[in-house]
DSSP file (Angstrom, degrees, kcal/mol; ACC not computed):
  #  RESIDUE AA STRUCTURE BP1 BP2  ACC     N-H-->O    O-->H-N    N-H-->O    O-->H-N    TCO  KAPPA ALPHA  PHI   PSI    X-CA   Y-CA   Z-CA
    1    1 A X     >        0   0    0      0, 0.0     4,-2.0     0, 0.0     5,-0.2   0.000 360.0 360.0 360.0 -39.0    0.5   44.0    9.0
    2    2 A X  H  >  +     0   0    0      1,-0.2     4,-2.3     2,-0.2     5,-0.1   0.891 360.0  51.6 -69.2 -35.9   -3.0   42.8    8.1
    3    3 A X  H  > S+     0   0    0      1,-0.2     4,-2.0     2,-0.2    -1,-0.2   0.866 108.3  52.5 -71.4 -33.9   -1.8   41.2    4.9
    4    4 A X  H  > S+     0   0    0      2,-0.2     4,-1.9     1,-0.2    -1,-0.2   0.868 108.2  50.9 -57.9 -45.6    0.9   39.3    6.8
    5    5 A X  H  X S+     0   0    0     -4,-2.0     4,-2.6     2,-0.2    -2,-0.2   0.908 109.4  50.8 -60.0 -43.9   -1.8   38.0    9.2
    6    6 A X  H  X S+     0   0    0     -4,-2.3     4,-2.2     1,-0.2    -2,-0.2   0.942 110.2  48.5 -58.6 -47.9   -3.9   36.9    6.3
    7    7 A X  H  X S+     0   0    0     -4,-2.0     4,-2.5     2,-0.2    -1,-0.2   0.823 111.7  49.9 -62.6 -35.5   -1.0   35.0    4.8
    8    8 A X  H  X S+     0   0    0     -4,-1.9     4,-2.4     2,-0.2    -1,-0.2   0.898 110.6  49.6 -70.2 -41.9   -0.1   33.4    8.1
    9    9 A X  H  X S+     0   0    0     -4,-2.6     4,-1.8     2,-0.2    -2,-0.2   0.870 113.2  47.2 -68.9 -38.8   -3.8   32.3    8.6
   10   10 A X  H  X S+     0   0    0     -4,-2.2     4,-2.2     2,-0.2    -2,-0.2   0.944 112.7  48.9 -63.8 -48.4   -3.8   30.8    5.0
   11   11 A X  H  X S+     0   0    0     -4,-2.5     4,-3.1     1,-0.2    -2,-0.2   0.909 110.4  51.2 -61.1 -42.9   -0.5   29.1    5.6
   12   12 A X  H  X S+     0   0    0     -4,-2.4     4,-2.3     1,-0.2    -1,-0.2   0.904 111.2  47.8 -60.0 -42.5   -1.8   27.6    8.9
   13   13 A X  H  X S+     0   0    0     -4,-1.8     4,-2.2     2,-0.2    -1,-0.2   0.877 111.5  50.7 -67.8 -35.9   -4.9   26.3    7.3
   14   14 A X  H  X S+     0   0    0     -4,-2.2     4,-2.6     2,-0.2    -2,-0.2   0.906 111.2  48.3 -65.6 -42.7   -2.8   24.8    4.4
   15   15 A X  H  X S+     0   0    0     -4,-3.1     4,-2.4     1,-0.2     5,-0.2   0.955 111.7  50.4 -61.2 -48.8   -0.5   23.1    7.0
   16   16 A X  H  X S+     0   0    0     -4,-2.3     4,-2.1     1,-0.2    -2,-0.2   0.890 111.5  47.1 -55.4 -43.3   -3.5   21.7    8.9
   17   17 A X  H  X S+     0   0    0     -4,-2.2     4,-2.3     1,-0.2    -1,-0.2   0.946 112.6  49.3 -69.6 -39.8   -5.1   20.3    5.8
   18   18 A X  H  X S+     0   0    0     -4,-2.6     4,-2.2     1,-0.2    -2,-0.2   0.830 108.9  52.0 -67.8 -26.7   -1.9   18.7    4.7
   19   19 A X  H  X S+     0   0    0     -4,-2.4     4,-2.0     2,-0.2    -1,-0.2   0.860 109.3  51.3 -71.0 -36.0   -1.4   17.2    8.1
   20   20 A X  H  X S+     0   0    0     -4,-2.1     4,-2.2    -5,-0.2    -2,-0.2   0.910 111.3  48.6 -63.8 -39.6   -5.0   15.7    7.8
   21   21 A X  H  X S+     0   0    0     -4,-2.3     4,-2.7     1,-0.2    -2,-0.2   0.945 111.3  47.8 -70.6 -42.8   -4.1   14.3    4.4
   22   22 A X  H  X S+     0   0    0     -4,-2.2     4,-2.3     1,-0.2    -1,-0.2   0.863 111.3  51.3 -63.9 -37.4   -0.9   12.7    5.6
   23   23 A X  H  X S+     0   0    0     -4,-2.0     4,-1.8     2,-0.2    -1,-0.2   0.929 112.5  46.7 -60.0 -46.5   -2.7   11.2    8.7
   24   24 A X  H  X S+     0   0    0     -4,-2.2     4,-1.9     2,-0.2    -2,-0.2   0.892 112.5  49.3 -67.6 -44.1   -5.3    9.7    6.4
   25   25 A X  H  X S+     0   0    0     -4,-2.7     4,-2.9     1,-0.2     5,-0.2   0.907 107.7  55.0 -65.0 -39.3   -2.7    8.4    3.9
   26   26 A X  H  X S+     0   0    0     -4,-2.3     4,-2.0     1,-0.2    -2,-0.2   0.911 109.3  47.0 -63.0 -39.8   -0.7    6.8    6.8
   27   27 A X  H  X S+     0   0    0     -4,-1.8     4,-1.9     2,-0.2    -1,-0.2   0.867 114.4  48.0 -71.1 -34.3   -3.8    4.9    7.9
   28   28 A X  H  X S+     0   0    0     -4,-1.9     4,-2.8     2,-0.2    -2,-0.2   0.890 109.9  51.1 -71.4 -38.3   -4.5    3.8    4.3
   29   29 A X  H  X S+     0   0    0     -4,-2.9     4,-2.6     2,-0.2    -2,-0.2   0.890 110.3  50.3 -68.3 -40.0   -0.9    2.7    3.7
   30   30 A X  H  X S+     0   0    0     -4,-2.0     4,-2.0    -5,-0.2    -2,-0.2   0.925 111.5  48.3 -64.8 -43.2   -1.1    0.6    6.9
   31   31 A X  H  X S+     0   0    0     -4,-1.9     4,-1.7     1,-0.2    -2,-0.2   0.915 113.4  46.0 -56.3 -47.5   -4.3   -1.0    5.8
   32   32 A X  H  X S+     0   0    0     -4,-2.8     4,-2.8     2,-0.2     5,-0.2   0.911 109.8  54.8 -70.3 -37.8   -3.0   -1.8    2.4
   33   33 A X  H  X S+     0   0    0     -4,-2.6     4,-2.3     1,-0.2    -1,-0.2   0.930 109.8  48.1 -55.5 -45.3    0.3   -3.2    3.8
   34   34 A X  H  X S+     0   0    0     -4,-2.0     4,-1.9     1,-0.2    -1,-0.2   0.857 111.9  49.2 -63.7 -35.8   -1.8   -5.6    6.0
   35   35 A X  H  X S+     0   0    0     -4,-1.7     4,-2.9     2,-0.2    -2,-0.2   0.892 110.3  49.0 -74.8 -41.0   -3.8   -6.7    3.1
   36   36 A X  H  X S+     0   0    0     -4,-2.8     4,-1.6     2,-0.2    -2,-0.2   0.875 112.2  50.4 -65.2 -33.8   -0.8   -7.3    0.8
   37   37 A X  H  X S+     0   0    0     -4,-2.3     4,-1.5    -5,-0.2    -2,-0.2   0.926 111.5  47.5 -67.3 -42.8    0.8   -9.3    3.6
   38   38 A X  H  X S+     0   0    0     -4,-1.9     4,-2.6     1,-0.2    -2,-0.2   0.910 112.4  49.8 -59.3 -48.3   -2.4  -11.3    4.1
   39   39 A X  H  X S+     0   0    0     -4,-2.9     4,-1.9     1,-0.2    -1,-0.2   0.789 108.9  51.4 -65.4 -27.6   -2.7  -12.0    0.3
   40   40 A X  H  X S+     0   0    0     -4,-1.6     4,-2.1     2,-0.2    -1,-0.2   0.784 109.7  51.3 -78.0 -30.5    0.9  -13.1    0.1
   41   41 A X  H  X S+     0   0    0     -4,-1.5     4,-2.9     2,-0.2     5,-0.2   0.941 110.7  48.7 -62.2 -52.6    0.3  -15.5    2.9
   42   42 A X  H  X S+     0   0    0     -4,-2.6     4,-2.7     1,-0.2    -2,-0.2   0.917 110.9  48.3 -54.1 -47.5   -2.7  -16.8    1.2
   43   43 A X  H  X S+     0   0    0     -4,-1.9     4,-2.6     2,-0.2     5,-0.2   0.932 109.7  53.1 -67.3 -43.4   -1.0  -17.3   -2.0
   44   44 A X  H  X S+     0   0    0     -4,-2.1     4,-1.9     1,-0.2    -2,-0.2   0.926 111.0  46.9 -55.7 -44.7    1.9  -19.0   -0.3
   45   45 A X  H  X S+     0   0    0     -4,-2.9     4,-1.3     2,-0.2    -2,-0.2   0.904 111.9  51.8 -59.2 -43.2   -0.5  -21.5    1.3
   46   46 A X  H  X S+     0   0    0     -4,-2.7     4,-1.1    -5,-0.2     3,-0.3   0.917 110.8  46.7 -60.5 -43.7   -2.2  -22.0   -2.0
   47   47 A X  H  < S+     0   0    0     -4,-2.6     3,-0.3     1,-0.2     5,-0.2   0.867 109.5  53.6 -69.1 -34.7    1.0  -22.8   -3.8
   48   48 A X  H  < S+     0   0    0     -4,-1.9    -1,-0.2    -5,-0.2    -2,-0.2   0.738 109.5  49.8 -73.1 -21.8    2.1  -25.2   -1.1
   49   49 A X  H  < S+     0   0    0     -4,-1.3    -1,-0.2    -3,-0.3    -2,-0.2   0.682  95.2  86.2 -90.7 -18.9   -1.2  -27.1   -1.4
   50   50 A X  S  < S-     0   0    0     -4,-1.1     0, 0.0    -3,-0.3     0, 0.0  -0.515  79.8-129.0 -89.0 158.2   -1.1  -27.5   -5.2
   51   51 A X        -     0   0    0     -2,-0.2    -1,-0.1     1,-0.0    -3,-0.1   0.141  51.5 -96.0 -92.1  14.0    0.8  -30.4   -6.8
   52   52 A X  S    S+     0   0    0     -5,-0.2    -5,-0.0     1,-0.1    -4,-0.0   0.864  70.4 149.8  75.1  38.0    2.9  -28.2   -9.2
   53   53 A X        +     0   0    0      2,-0.1     2,-0.5     0, 0.0    -1,-0.1   0.598  47.4  83.0 -83.0  -6.4    0.7  -28.6  -12.2
   54   54 A X  S    S-     0   0    0      7,-0.0     2,-0.4     2,-0.0     0, 0.0  -0.839  71.5-140.0-100.2 129.9    1.5  -25.2  -13.7
   55   55 A X        -     0   0    0     -2,-0.5     2,-0.5     2,-0.0     6,-0.1  -0.730  21.7-163.2 -88.5 126.4    4.7  -24.7  -15.8
   56   56 A X    >   -     0   0    0     -2,-0.4     3,-1.9     4,-0.1    -2,-0.0  -0.944  46.3 -42.0-116.4 135.5    6.4  -21.4  -15.0
   57   57 A X  T 3  S-     0   0    0     -2,-0.5    -2,-0.0     1,-0.3     0, 0.0  -0.247 120.5 -15.3  63.2-135.5    8.9  -19.7  -17.2
   58   58 A X  T 3  S+     0   0    0      2,-0.0    -1,-0.3    -3,-0.0     2,-0.1   0.237  94.1 136.1 -90.0  17.3   11.5  -22.0  -18.7
   59   59 A X    <   -     0   0    0     -3,-1.9     2,-0.1     1,-0.1    -4,-0.0  -0.399  57.3-118.1 -65.4 135.8   10.8  -24.8  -16.4
   60   60 A X        -     0   0    0     -2,-0.1    -4,-0.1     1,-0.1    -1,-0.1  -0.462  26.1-114.9 -74.5 140.1   10.6  -28.3  -18.2
   61   61 A X    >   -     0   0    0     -2,-0.1     3,-1.4     1,-0.1    -1,-0.1  -0.338  32.2-106.7 -66.6 160.6    7.3  -30.2  -18.2
   62   62 A X  T 3  S+     0   0    0      1,-0.3    -1,-0.1     2,-0.1    -2,-0.1   0.772 112.0  68.9 -62.0 -27.9    7.5  -33.5  -16.3
   63   63 A X  T 3         0   0    0      1,-0.3    -1,-0.3     0, 0.0    -2,-0.0   0.504 360.0 360.0 -75.7  -5.3    7.4  -35.6  -19.4
   64   64 A X    <         0   0    0     -3,-1.4    -1,-0.3     0, 0.0    -2,-0.1   0.425 360.0 360.0 -83.2 360.0   10.9  -34.6  -20.6
């Protein structure tokens, strides 16, 4: 009986530790999601302000 109680205590502690990890990861993911969204907005605004001076991929340069 004592061995079972020890195992239950160990499993309870493990579950609590994992719960803390998941909660911390949820916060980090939310923060990173906001940052990526912000960076995408900034990049979109930057691209909108540029006059298209960069050739991307198989795009023809303006002198053709």
